[in-house]
C-alpha positions in Angstrom: -35.8 -20.3 -79.5 -36.6 -17.4 -82.3 -34.9 -17.6 -85.6 -32.8 -14.4 -85.9 -33.7 -11.8 -88.4 -31.5 -11.8 -90.6 -33.1 -15.4 -91.8 -35.9 -13.1 -92.9 -36.4 -11.4 -96.0 -36.1 -7.1 -95.9 -40.1 -7.3 -96.7 -41.2 -9.7 -93.9 -38.4 -8.4 -91.2 -40.2 -5.0 -92.0 -43.9 -6.3 -92.4 -46.2 -4.4 -89.9 -49.3 -5.9 -89.0 -52.6 -4.6 -89.1 -53.3 -1.7 -86.5 -57.6 -2.6 -87.2 -56.7 -6.2 -86.1 -54.3 -5.3 -83.3 -57.6 -3.2 -81.7 -60.1 -5.6 -82.7 -58.3 -8.4 -80.6 -57.8 -6.4 -77.6 -61.6 -5.7 -77.7 -63.0 -9.0 -78.3 -60.7 -10.4 -75.6 -62.1 -7.5 -73.1 -65.4 -8.5 -74.1 -64.4 -12.3 -73.4 -63.3 -11.1 -70.0 -66.9 -10.2 -69.3 -66.4 -6.5 -69.7 -69.4 -4.0 -70.8 -67.5 -2.7 -74.2 -69.5 -0.9 -76.9 -67.8 -2.6 -79.9 -67.3 0.1 -82.5 -64.0 -0.8 -84.0 -64.7 -3.7 -86.7 -65.6 -3.5 -90.4 -67.7 -6.2 -89.8 -71.1 -7.3 -88.7 -73.1 -9.3 -86.1 -74.7 -12.0 -87.8 -77.7 -11.8 -85.1 -78.1 -8.4 -85.9 -77.0 -8.6 -89.5 -77.6 -12.0 -90.8 -76.7 -13.1 -94.5 -79.8 -13.1 -96.9 -81.4 -16.6 -96.2 -81.5 -17.7 -99.8 -77.7 -17.2 -99.7 -77.5 -19.4 -96.5 -79.8 -21.9 -98.1 -77.5 -21.8 -101.3 -74.6 -22.4 -99.3 -76.0 -25.4 -97.5 -77.6 -26.9 -100.4 -74.1 -26.9 -102.6 -72.5 -28.2 -99.5 -75.2 -31.2 -99.8 -74.0 -31.9 -103.2 -71.1 -32.0 -103.0 -69.5 -28.7 -104.0 -66.3 -29.4 -101.7 -63.3 -29.7 -104.1 -61.2 -27.2 -105.9 -62.8 -24.1 -107.6 -61.5 -23.5 -111.0 -58.9 -20.9 -110.3 -60.2 -17.9 -112.0 -63.7 -18.9 -110.0 -66.7 -20.8 -111.3 -67.7 -19.8 -114.8 -71.4 -19.2 -113.7 -70.5 -17.2 -111.0 -68.0 -14.7 -113.5 -71.0 -15.0 -115.9 -73.4 -13.8 -113.1 -71.0 -10.9 -112.0 -70.9 -10.2 -115.7 -74.7 -9.6 -115.9 -74.8 -8.0 -112.3 -72.2 -5.2 -113.4 -74.1 -4.3 -116.5 -77.6 -4.3 -115.1 -76.7 -2.3 -112.1 -73.6 -0.2 -112.8 -73.8 -0.2 -116.7 -70.2 -1.9 -117.3 -69.9 -4.5 -119.8 -66.9 -7.0 -119.9 -66.0 -10.1 -121.2 -65.7 -13.1 -119.1 -62.3 -12.9 -119.4 -62.0 -9.2 -117.6 -64.2 -11.0 -114.4 -61.9 -13.1 -111.7 -63.2 -14.3 -108.8 -60.8 -15.0 -105.4 -61.6 -15.1 -101.7 -62.6 -11.5 -101.0 -61.2 -8.0 -101.7 -57.9 -8.5 -99.7 -56.4 -10.9 -102.2 -57.9 -8.8 -104.6 -56.1 -5.8 -104.1 -52.9 -7.4 -103.5 -52.7 -9.3 -106.6 -53.6 -6.3 -108.5 -50.8 -4.5 -107.5 -48.4 -7.2 -107.6 -49.7 -6.9 -111.2 -48.9 -3.9 -111.7 -46.2 -2.4 -109.6 -42.7 -3.5 -110.1 -40.3 -2.9 -107.0 -39.2 1.0 -107.0 -42.6 2.0 -109.0 -44.5 4.7 -107.2 -47.9 3.6 -105.8 -50.6 7.1 -105.3 -52.7 6.8 -102.4 -55.0 8.7 -100.4 -54.9 8.9 -96.5 -56.8 7.8 -94.9 -57.6 5.1 -96.5 -57.6 1.5 -95.9 -54.2 -1.2 -95.9 -52.5 1.4 -98.7 -49.6 1.8 -97.0 -49.1 -1.8 -95.8 -49.4 -2.9 -99.5 -46.9 -0.6 -100.5 -44.5 -2.2 -98.0 -46.1 -5.4 -99.8 -45.1 -4.6 -103.3 -42.0 -3.2 -103.0 -43.2 0.2 -104.4 -42.4 3.4 -103.5 -45.4 5.2 -101.8 -46.6 8.8 -102.3 -49.5 9.6 -99.5 -52.2 12.5 -100.0 -53.8 13.4 -97.0 -57.2 14.4 -97.3 -59.5 16.6 -94.6 -62.7 16.6 -93.1 -63.2 20.2 -95.9 -63.3 17.2 -99.1 -64.9 14.5 -96.6 -61.7 12.7 -96.7 -61.5 12.1 -100.4 -58.6 13.3 -102.4 -59.5 16.0 -105.0 -57.8 16.0 -108.6 -55.9 19.2 -107.0 -54.3 17.6 -104.7 -53.6 14.5 -106.9 -52.0 16.1 -109.8 -48.8 17.2 -108.5 -48.1 13.9 -108.1 -49.9 12.1 -110.8 -46.2 12.4 -113.0 -44.6 10.1 -111.5 -47.0 7.0 -110.1 -47.2 4.2 -112.1 -50.6 3.4 -110.3 -53.4 4.9 -108.4 -55.6 3.6 -105.9 -58.6 5.2 -105.2 -61.8 4.0 -102.7 -65.1 5.1 -103.1 -67.5 4.6 -100.9 -64.6 5.2 -98.5 -63.1 3.3 -95.6 -62.8 5.1 -92.9 -64.8 8.2 -93.6 -68.3 6.8 -94.5 -68.3 9.1 -97.7 -68.2 8.7 -101.2 -66.9 10.8 -104.5 -69.3 13.4 -106.3 -69.9 13.0 -110.2 -68.1 16.9 -110.7 -65.1 15.5 -108.4 -64.3 12.3 -110.1 -65.3 14.1 -113.4 -62.0 15.9 -112.8 -59.9 13.2 -111.3 -60.8 10.9 -114.6 -59.9 13.9 -116.8 -56.7 14.7 -115.1 -55.6 10.2 -115.6 -56.9 10.6 -119.0 -54.7 13.6 -119.8 -51.7 12.0 -118.3 -52.0 8.8 -120.1 -52.5 10.8 -123.6 -49.2 12.0 -123.0 -47.7 9.0 -121.7 -48.9 7.9 -124.7 -47.3 9.8 -127.3 -43.9 9.3 -125.4 -44.1 5.6 -125.5 -44.7 5.5 -121.7 -46.6 2.9 -119.4 -50.1 4.3 -119.0 -51.1 5.3 -114.9 -53.3 2.8 -114.1 -56.5 3.0 -111.6 -56.8 0.5 -109.2 -60.5 1.3 -107.6 -62.1 -0.3 -104.8 -66.0 -0.2 -104.5 -66.5 -2.5 -102.3 -69.2 -0.7 -100.4 -70.8 0.8 -103.5 -74.2 -0.8 -102.9 -74.3 0.8 -99.4 -75.0 4.7 -100.6 -77.8 6.3 -98.5 -80.3 9.2 -99.8 -79.5 11.2 -103.1 -75.8 9.5 -102.7 -75.3 7.7 -106.2 -72.1 5.2 -106.9 -70.0 6.8 -109.6 -67.1 4.8 -111.3 -64.1 6.1 -113.7 -65.5 3.8 -116.4 -69.2 5.1 -116.2 -67.8 8.6 -116.3 -66.0 8.3 -119.5 -65.9 4.7 -120.9 -61.9 5.7 -122.4 -60.9 4.8 -118.8 -61.9 1.2 -119.7 -58.1 0.3 -120.2 -56.9 2.0 -117.2 -59.3 0.8 -114.8 -58.8 -2.0 -112.2 -62.1 -2.9 -110.1 -62.1 -4.8 -107.0 -65.8 -5.3 -105.3 -67.6 -8.7 -103.8 -70.4 -9.7 -101.4 -68.6 -9.1 -98.0 -70.0 -5.6 -96.9 -73.2 -5.0 -98.9 -75.1 -8.4 -97.9 -73.5 -9.0 -94.5 -71.2 -11.8 -95.9 -67.6 -10.9 -94.8 -67.0 -14.6 -93.9 -68.2 -16.3 -96.8 -65.0 -15.0 -99.0 -66.4 -14.4 -102.1 -65.1 -11.7 -103.9 -63.9 -10.3 -107.5 -61.8 -8.4 -109.8 -63.0 -6.6 -113.2 -60.5 -5.1 -115.2 -58.7 -5.4 -119.0 -57.6 -8.4 -120.8 -54.2 -7.2 -120.6 -54.0 -7.2 -116.6 -56.6 -10.0 -115.8 -54.8 -13.0 -117.6 -51.4 -12.2 -115.4 -53.5 -11.2 -112.6 -55.1 -15.1 -113.1 -52.1 -16.8 -113.5 -50.6 -14.8 -110.5 -53.9 -15.7 -107.9 -53.6 -19.0 -109.1 -49.9 -19.5 -107.6 -51.7 -17.8 -104.3 -54.2 -19.8 -103.8 -57.0 -17.4 -102.3 -60.2 -19.0 -104.2 -63.7 -17.9 -102.8 -65.1 -21.6 -101.9 -66.7 -23.7 -104.0 -69.9 -24.0 -102.2 -69.9 -20.2 -101.5 -69.4 -19.4 -105.2 -72.1 -21.6 -105.9 -74.6 -19.8 -103.7 -73.8 -16.7 -104.8 -74.8 -17.8 -108.5 -78.2 -18.0 -107.5 -78.1 -15.1 -105.3 -76.7 -12.5 -107.9 -79.3 -13.8 -110.5 -82.2 -12.8 -108.2 -82.4 -9.1 -108.5 -85.7 -9.0 -106.4 -84.6 -10.5 -103.8 -81.0 -8.7 -103.4 -83.1 -5.4 -103.7 -85.4 -6.3 -101.0 -82.3 -7.6 -98.8 -80.2 -3.9 -99.7 -83.3 -2.1 -98.7 -83.5 -3.7 -95.3 -79.7 -3.7 -94.8 -79.3 -0.2 -95.6 -82.5 1.3 -93.5 -80.9 -1.0 -90.3 -77.6 0.3 -91.2 -79.2 4.1 -91.7 -80.4 4.3 -88.8 -77.9 3.7 -86.8 -75.5 6.0 -88.4 -77.8 8.6 -88.1 -78.8 8.3 -84.7 -74.9 8.5 -83.6 -74.7 11.5 -85.9 -77.7 12.8 -84.0 -76.0 12.5 -80.6 -72.4 13.7 -81.8 -74.4 16.8 -83.5 -76.5 17.5 -79.6 -73.2 17.4 -77.8 -71.9 19.6 -80.2 -74.8 22.3 -79.6 -74.3 21.7 -75.8 -70.7 22.8 -76.6 -68.6 19.7 -76.0 -65.6 19.1 -78.4 -66.6 16.7 -80.8 -68.0 16.9 -84.5 -68.9 14.0 -87.1 -69.5 14.2 -91.0 -73.0 13.3 -91.8 -73.2 9.4 -93.3 -73.3 9.2 -97.0 -72.6 5.5 -97.3 -70.5 2.2 -95.8 -71.1 1.4 -92.4 -68.7 3.8 -91.1 -69.1 7.2 -89.0 -66.0 10.1 -89.0 -66.6 11.6 -85.6 -63.6 14.3 -84.1 -63.0 14.0 -80.5 -61.0 17.4 -80.1 -59.0 16.5 -77.0 -55.5 17.4 -78.1 -54.6 19.6 -75.5 -57.4 19.1 -72.9 -56.3 17.8 -69.2 -57.8 14.4 -67.6 -56.4 14.1 -64.2 -54.1 16.3 -64.3 -52.3 14.6 -67.6 -52.5 16.3 -70.5 -54.2 14.6 -73.6 -51.3 14.3 -76.6 -52.4 11.4 -79.2 -55.2 10.0 -80.7 -54.1 6.3 -78.7 -54.7 8.5 -75.4 -58.1 9.5 -76.6 -59.0 6.0 -77.5 -58.1 4.7 -74.1 -59.9 7.2 -72.8 -63.3 6.5 -75.1 -62.6 3.1 -74.0 -62.0 3.0 -70.3 -64.4 6.3 -69.6 -66.9 6.2 -71.9 -67.2 2.2 -72.6 -66.9 2.7 -76.2 -63.6 1.1 -78.4 -62.8 3.2 -81.8 -60.4 2.9 -84.5 -58.2 6.3 -84.8 -57.6 7.6 -88.5 -53.6 6.3 -87.8 -54.6 3.3 -88.6 -55.9 4.4 -91.7 -52.1 6.3 -92.7 -53.2 9.6 -91.3 -50.3 10.8 -89.3 -51.5 13.9 -87.3 -52.7 13.6 -83.9 -56.5 15.2 -85.2 -58.9 13.3 -82.8 -60.4 11.6 -86.2 -61.7 8.4 -85.4 -64.1 5.7 -87.0 -66.6 4.3 -85.5 -68.7 1.4 -87.3 -72.2 0.2 -86.6 -72.0 -3.5 -88.1 -71.8 -4.9 -84.4 -74.3 -2.7 -82.3 -77.6 -2.5 -81.9 -80.1 1.0 -82.1 -80.7 0.0 -78.5 -76.8 -0.1 -77.6 -76.1 3.5 -79.5 -78.5 5.3 -77.1 -76.5 4.3 -74.2 -72.9 5.6 -75.7 -74.1 9.7 -76.0 -75.1 9.8 -72.5 -72.0 8.4 -70.9 -69.7 9.6 -73.5 -71.4 13.0 -71.8 -70.1 12.5 -68.5 -67.1 11.0 -69.5 -66.6 14.2 -71.4 -67.2 16.3 -68.0 -64.5 15.1 -66.5 -62.1 16.8 -69.2 -60.6 19.8 -68.3 
């Protein structure tokens, strides 16, 4: 018998599960039942297509065989914190003391812990949509969420001007670049404007004796940028951002190591001390063997570079194949569009089908489009509603981490046939 709702906290009674995980579970069940579905939903990697670096795999096995199976230190193995310290200094030009670097079991715990460390109940969390999980973290933190909608004209990235009207009430601003779900990244001029906005606001707050505006900067995809796109950081733009910026990062995406659960948070000591204490109570520590293996891997610059070059080549090949296919469909008059890939493993695609007719019924929602794509074209995608966007605009995220180029070549012809049935 289910417990009555009155036994639950307000937070747990109102919690909403991940829309992305719900869709992914549905697709996994279909595939397990023998249905032929091209799965473009998950921000994950098929190990047969994207194996983790071999030296990292061997390092985990060696650490387990060496008995590295007990609790790690609650703030992470010291050698790994030092490795992250060197990695950031060498590759991002960011120099932090060991006390400013904490290891955790992926980026989810670092984001949650950062919000709980920085926000009191009722404080304002300013975040863009579409974006990953910020609406849910707002609820979990007891914060007041202010969502700023970004559109395709800015590659779904919020601008300084769109943030400006809300910056005065915010306690925390959170940004993600490269962006999940859009697969885009900030240009230097626009990030410079946002940095100036934060610094100006904090100058006013300091004069008035008010707490500063903090920036939580999720950069877990930063090594997966393509072509001329260059990853930028707020502190790299202006070192005065250092006291106000908390970075969230890890090996999950750049090294196809989502299951190894090694992430980290980097920030000012004033934040990272309480952050470490809170994480210690949560116990979201990365496994010891995986931490030990990551130490050696991050220190081997040649191996890291070689792996990233190969992985990025595979990802770009898939994303460009998708983008070119949608471009051909658009050129042929079909109601589709996509944003050129810049980063991550995602492509933003619009299926402009709202108001169209299918079998005598009008398509009114992105969910109906999702069902159409699944049932008529044989592939699964995630609508931007799963990332907090309210508008039924036909925008979707397509992920290429679990499909081959051969798989992708079957998608466009199948979609073309399905779209031919649309009135």
